[in-house]
N, C-alpha and C positions, 0 to 999 in steps of 0.2 A: 909529519904524518904522511904515510904512503898515499899518493894521489889516486892510484888504482883502487885502493881500499875504500876511499871516500866515494868513488864512482859506484862501486858495487853496493855500498850501503844506501846510496841515494836511489839506485834502481830498485832495490828490494822494498824501500819505503813506498815508491810509486806503485809497485805491483800490489802491495797490500791495500793501498788506498783504492785501487781500481776494483778490488774484490768486495769492497764494502757496499753492497747494493742499497743499504738504507739511506745512503746519501744521494742516490741517483735522481730521486724526485726533487730534491731540494736544489740541485745544481744542474740545470739544463746545459747541454754542450752547445755553447754559442761562441764562435770565434771572435765576436766583437767584445766579449766581456773582459774586464780588466784582470790582470794576472800578476803573480809573483814569479820571478825568473831566477834560475840557478844556472851557472855556467859550469860545464864539465871540461876541464882543461886538458884531459889526457886522451880524449877520443880523437881518432884520425880516420874514422870510417866515412864512406860516401854519404851524401845527403839522404836522410830517411826520416819520415814523419810518422809518429805513432800517436793516434788520437784515442782519447778515452774520456769518460765522464769527469774525471778529476784532474787529469794532467795531459800535457801534450809535449812529447819529446821530439826535438829537432836535432838532427845530426848533420854536420857539414864539415868539410875540410877547412873552410875559411872561418866559420863562426864557431867551430867546435860543437859542443852539445848544449842545447837550450831546453830547459824543463820549465813549463808554465803551470802554475796553480791558480785556479779561479778564486774570487773572493768567497768567503763563507758567511752565510746568513741564515739563521733559523727561520722556519716558516711561521712560528708563533710569535716572533719578535715584532716590536712596534716599528712601523716604517720610519725612515729617516726624517722626512719632512714633518711628520707629526711629533716626533721626539724633539726636533729643533723648535717647533712652535711651542711646545710645553715648556721647554727651558726658557724661551724668550718671555713667555707670560710670567713665569716665576721671577725672572730678572726685573721685569717691569713693576711687579708688585713690590719687590724688595727695594727698588729705587725710589718708590713713592713713600716708603715708610722711613721715618726719622729714627735713627738708631744712635744710641749713646756710644761715644768713642772712648769713654773712661772705663778702664778695667777695675773691677772691684770697688765701686764707689761706696762711700760711707752709708748713704741712704739712697738705694736704687729706686725705691718707689717715689720718693720726692723728686728725684732727677727725671724720671719718666714723666711725671706730671708736668714739670716745667717745660720739657721738650714738646709735649703735646699742646701746650698753650701758646706757643709762639713759633713762627717760622725762622726766627733769628738763629744764628749759629752759636748755640750753647751746648756745653757738654760734649764737645767734639774730640777732646783728648789731644795728646801729643805723642810723638815718637822721639824721645829725647828732647832736644831743643827745637825741633822743627814740627810743623803740622803733619798729621798723618797723610799718607798718599791719597786716600779716598777723599779726605777733606780738601786737600789742595787741588785735586782735579775738579771737584765740584765748584770750588771757588773760581777756577779758571774758566769753567763752562759758563757760570753765571756772569762773569765779567765779559766774556765774548758775546753773550746774548744782549747785554746792555749796550755794547759798542755797535752791534748790528742794528739795534733799535734806533740809535741816534743817526747812523749813516744810511739807514734804509729808506726806501721810497714807498709811498702808499700805492697799492694796486689800482690802476685806472678802471678796472672792471667794477670795483666797489663804488667808485664815484659815479659811474654810469648807472649802476643799479639804484643808487640813492638820488639820482638826477641832480648831481652837484657839479656845476661848472667850476673850472680851476683858474685861479689868478695867482700872481706872485708878489712877494714883497721886494724890497730893494736888495735883497741878498742874492748873490750870484752862485754861490756854492756852499756846501756844508761847512767848510773851514771858515769862511767869512761869517756864516751864521753863528758859529760857536764863539769866534773872537770878537765879533761886533754885534752884540745884542740890539743896539739901537737901530741897525738896518732892518732887523726883523719886526720892528714896531711900526714901520712905515711902508705903505703900499707903493708900488711902482706907478709911474704915470700911466702906463698902458693898463694896469689893473684898475685904476680909478675910472678911466674912460669906459672900460668894459663893464664894470659894476653899475655905473650910471645908466648904461644902455640896457642891461638885462634886468635890473632890480627895480621894484616899485619904491617910490619915495614915501617916507613917513609911515611905515607900518607900525603896528603895536609891538610886535616881537620880531626881531631879526636873528635868525640862527646862522652861525658860521662855524666851520670846522677847520682845524689846522693840525698838521702833524706835530708841530712843536719839536720836542726833544725825543719823541718816541713814535715812529711810524707804526710800530707793532701795536701800540695801544689803539690806534685808529682802526687797524684791520681787525683786531680781536673784539672790540667793544662798541665802536661808534654806531654800528647799524642798529643794535638793540636799543641803545640810549636814544638815538635819533627818532626811531619809529615810535617808541614809547612816549617821548616828549611831544611829538606831533599829535599823537592821539589825545594826550592830556590837554594840550592847548585847544584842540578841536572841540573837545567836550566842554571846555570853558567858553567856547564861542569867541576866541581871540583872533584878531587879524595877524596872520603870519606872513612876513615878506619872503622873497625868493631866496632860499638858502644857497650857499656856495662854499667852496673849499679854498683856503689860502695855504699855499705851499711855503714852508720855512717861515712861519709866523710866530710872533711872540704875543704875550697876553695883551699888551698895550696897543696892539693893532686894532682893537675894538674902538679905540678913540678915533682913528681915521674913518672907520665905518660909521661911527656916530656923526661925524662931520658931513659925510657924503649923503647918507640916507635918512638921517634924523629920526631913528626909531625911538620908541619909548624905552624898550628894554632890549639889550643885546645879550645873547647867550652864545658863549664861545666854548666849543668842545675841543680840547687840545691835549696832546700827549704829554704826560709828565716826564720829568727827568728820571731815567731808569736807574734802578739800584740793583743790588745783588740779590734781593728777595724777589722783586718783580720788575720786569722790563716792559710790561704791557699795561701799566696803570694810566687811566684817563682822568682828566680833571674837567670840570664845567665851571666857567667863570660867568658871572652875571653882573650887569651894571645898568643903573637907571640913567638914561640920557647921557651916555658917555661923550665927552668932548676932549679936545687937546688940553693938556695941563691938568687933567683930573688926577687926584692923589690915589694911591693904592688902597687907602682905607675905605674908599667909596665902592670898592669892588667886593663881590662875594664869591666864594669858591666852595664847590663840593668835590672833594678829591678822593683818591683811592678807589676809583671805579674800575673794578675788574672782577674776575671770577673768584679770586681769593679775598676780595674786600667787599665793597658795596656791589650787589648784583646789578648789571647794566640796566635791566628792565625796570627794577625798582628805582634806580637813580633817575631814569627818564621821567617816571611818574612823579617823583618828588620834585624834580625841577619845574614841572608844570605848576604844582601848588606854590612853589617859591616865587615863580613869575607873578602869579596872582597876588601874592602878598606884597611884592615890590610895587605893583601897579596900585594896590589899595593905599599904601602909605606914600607913594611917589618918592621913594628913597631906596637906597641899597647900602650895603656895608654897615659902617658904624652909625650912619644917619638912620638907617632902618631900625637898628637895635634901640637907639635913643627914642625914636617915635613910638615903638612898641611899648616901651616902659612908661 
């Protein structure tokens, strides 16, 4: 095509656009606004700038011809930040809703009922022999959240807010904690000395907190559980020892606490092993007069404490009544069940 003809057509379009006064109010002439550019390859004139409300023509021997068009936006259109916010809100709502991945199921109503009753991955469908892309990405996301919960650390600000001092077990790092559970059941020598210095001996109830296998469970739930439990024990007029936090602890670490402080009841709030459904689930273990060599059947547990399971505040109140029952029968675990019967 003839280059001179292209240039003439381009110039005629620019002139027509400049004559449309209806657009002048919508598009202020501002040199800083972004633009669309066209190069005229045939011009050899000296440099000349033509300004207008819709276009700017630049002519130069070195850069040839440059025509700039500003962005177009209607006055009555929704602003970009608001539209982005609306889209984001819609995406958040859709992400929270469980949707079936099976196309044309035999009984759609029954499938929807089942999906609403469980957070498990059911009715996700497949694409050929593999999982659907959305299902696979959600699986990877949940798995990553579980890994982060295991390898994460509890925020020190939370411990300060709850007035919990921190001690360690014999575990040196997370890899050792995972591979050697027995190290997480024993306090370090420094921890034993520090606990004896800070805590009172022979309290009725001793509360301890540990990250266990989920630091996220502590950060999300322990404050509500702890404060609710404290209130419940206070209303029952029970003597509570100085609470503290054990980093990288296991359930049986309460046996060491029983040997050191000789409390009547030990309550351990510890992060559960994370799964693909929840990475922030908390458990509460209770034991009457724990000592070294105590069997697991003598412990009690209230598990699945999180916003999607047992509400943390209700769990704390229930733990208070459970402590009173343990003190009444002077037993926990299987022994408590037998005495109740």
